[in-house]
C-alpha positions in Angstrom: 305.0 261.4 19.1 302.2 258.8 19.0 303.6 255.4 18.0 301.3 253.3 15.9 301.4 249.6 15.1 299.5 248.7 11.9 298.0 245.2 11.6 296.7 244.7 8.1 297.3 242.1 5.4 297.3 244.4 2.4 300.9 245.5 1.6 299.9 248.4 -0.7 297.5 249.8 1.9 300.1 249.5 4.6 302.7 251.4 2.4 300.1 254.1 1.8 299.5 254.4 5.5 303.1 254.7 6.3 303.6 257.4 3.7 300.5 259.3 4.8 301.7 260.8 8.1 303.9 263.9 8.1 306.0 265.3 11.0 303.4 267.8 11.9 300.8 265.1 12.5 302.8 263.9 15.5 302.1 260.3 14.5 304.7 257.6 13.6 303.9 254.2 12.1 306.6 252.3 13.9 305.8 248.7 12.8 303.5 246.9 10.4 302.5 243.2 10.5 300.1 241.2 8.3 299.1 238.9 11.1 297.6 239.2 14.5 299.4 236.2 15.9 302.7 238.2 15.7 301.5 241.0 17.9 302.5 239.5 21.3 306.2 239.1 20.2 306.2 242.6 18.5 304.8 244.3 21.6 307.4 242.7 23.8 310.2 244.6 22.0 308.4 247.6 20.4 307.0 250.7 22.2 303.5 251.3 20.9 300.8 253.7 21.9 298.0 252.6 19.5 297.2 249.4 17.6 295.5 250.2 14.3 294.0 247.0 13.1 291.7 245.5 10.4 289.1 243.0 11.3 289.5 240.7 8.2 292.9 239.0 8.2 294.1 235.4 7.4 295.2 233.0 10.1 294.0 235.3 12.9 291.5 238.1 12.4 291.2 241.3 14.5 288.7 240.0 17.0 290.7 236.8 17.7 293.8 239.0 18.0 292.1 241.1 20.7 291.3 237.9 22.6 295.0 236.8 22.3 296.2 240.1 23.7 293.8 239.8 26.6 295.0 236.3 27.4 298.6 237.7 27.6 297.5 240.6 29.8 298.3 243.2 27.2 296.1 246.3 27.3 296.8 248.6 24.4 294.3 251.0 22.9 292.9 249.5 19.7 291.4 251.4 16.8 289.7 249.2 14.2 290.3 250.4 10.7 288.0 248.4 8.4 285.6 248.5 5.5 282.9 246.8 7.5 280.0 249.2 8.4 277.6 246.5 9.5 276.5 246.7 13.1 277.2 243.0 13.4 281.0 243.7 13.1 280.8 246.9 15.2 279.0 245.1 18.0 281.5 242.3 18.1 284.4 244.8 18.2 282.7 246.7 21.0 282.1 243.6 23.0 285.8 242.7 22.7 286.7 246.1 24.2 287.8 248.1 21.1 288.6 251.8 21.8 287.6 253.1 18.4 286.2 252.1 15.1 286.8 253.9 11.8 286.1 253.0 8.2 288.7 252.9 5.5 287.0 255.6 3.5 287.7 258.1 6.2 289.7 261.2 5.5 293.2 261.7 6.8 291.9 264.4 9.1 289.4 261.9 10.6 292.0 259.2 11.0 294.5 261.6 12.7 291.8 262.7 15.1 290.8 259.1 15.8 294.4 258.0 16.5 295.0 260.9 18.9 291.7 260.3 20.8 292.3 256.5 21.1 295.9 257.1 22.2 294.4 259.0 25.2 292.0 256.1 25.8 289.1 258.1 24.6 286.5 256.6 22.3 286.2 257.5 18.6 283.6 256.2 16.2 283.3 257.0 12.5 280.4 259.4 11.8 278.7 256.8 9.6 278.3 254.4 12.5 278.2 256.7 15.5 274.4 256.7 15.8 274.3 252.9 15.7 277.0 252.8 18.4 275.2 255.2 20.7 271.9 253.2 20.1 273.8 250.0 21.0 275.0 251.4 24.3 271.6 252.9 25.1 270.0 249.5 24.5 272.2 248.1 27.2 270.5 250.4 29.7 273.5 251.1 31.7 272.2 252.2 35.1 275.4 252.5 37.1 277.1 255.7 36.0 280.8 255.8 36.6 282.1 259.3 36.5 285.7 258.0 36.1 284.7 257.2 32.5 284.7 260.9 31.8 288.0 262.4 30.7 289.2 265.8 32.2 288.5 267.3 28.8 284.9 266.0 28.8 284.4 267.5 32.3 285.8 270.8 31.1 283.3 270.8 28.2 280.4 270.1 30.6 281.4 273.1 32.7 281.5 275.3 29.6 278.1 274.1 28.5 276.8 274.8 32.0 278.1 278.4 31.7 275.9 278.8 28.6 278.6 278.6 26.0 277.6 277.2 22.5 279.9 274.8 20.6 281.7 277.6 18.8 282.4 279.4 22.0 283.5 276.2 23.7 285.9 275.5 20.8 287.4 279.0 21.0 287.8 278.9 24.8 289.5 275.4 24.7 291.4 276.0 21.5 289.9 273.0 19.8 287.7 272.5 16.6 283.9 272.7 16.7 283.9 269.2 15.3 285.9 268.0 18.3 283.5 269.7 20.7 280.5 268.1 19.0 282.2 264.7 19.1 282.9 265.2 22.8 279.3 266.1 23.5 278.0 263.0 21.8 280.5 260.9 23.8 279.5 262.6 27.0 275.8 262.1 26.4 276.4 258.4 25.6 278.5 257.8 28.7 275.9 259.5 30.9 272.9 258.1 29.1 271.2 261.5 28.5 269.7 262.9 25.3 269.7 266.7 25.8 272.1 269.3 27.1 269.6 270.3 29.8 269.5 266.7 31.1 273.3 266.5 30.9 273.7 269.7 33.1 271.2 268.5 35.6 273.0 265.2 36.0 276.4 266.9 36.1 275.1 269.0 39.0 273.7 265.9 40.8 277.0 264.1 40.4 279.1 267.1 41.5 280.9 267.6 38.2 279.8 271.2 38.3 279.0 273.3 41.3 276.0 275.7 41.7 
């Protein structure tokens, strides 16, 4: 069961979130707080896998809350859940080290997928902002590739692609959805700073991810 702490100052929204998840989702909303400055004390007594947090809040907003957690040496995966689609907000969240960013108009299916990915410390970005996020990282021109950034699932998908499987075949082989495969492919290409599957496979061979 993935234990989620919701940080949002809208009580009705919080009630709706708490009622949204069913036993089959394997997600439990264990706590809710309206204010980021309460997080440190809550995390001291409550087991949490993911922090689901809004950016706009009174007293202490989501970005300041991330700074507070860092000051206290607390490293929990954070998924921003917000109405802000502007790259200005997205960039600030990325620079603070957010694990994922999803908009409040997302479907339940998207939110469940985002929570599950972030709980495994994988990135998740809402489809409406994913292109902006990938452009942002490409603009940073990361030249030092760290293969430790790739999850075992991502390496598995690279090997499937190298075997000539398409997204549908990869999904069937790994027993995951085609949407999940496509999301993984985008994340992999972003992490390795490549734009095509051919370039991805060449780099994977060079780095020893796949053997020939």
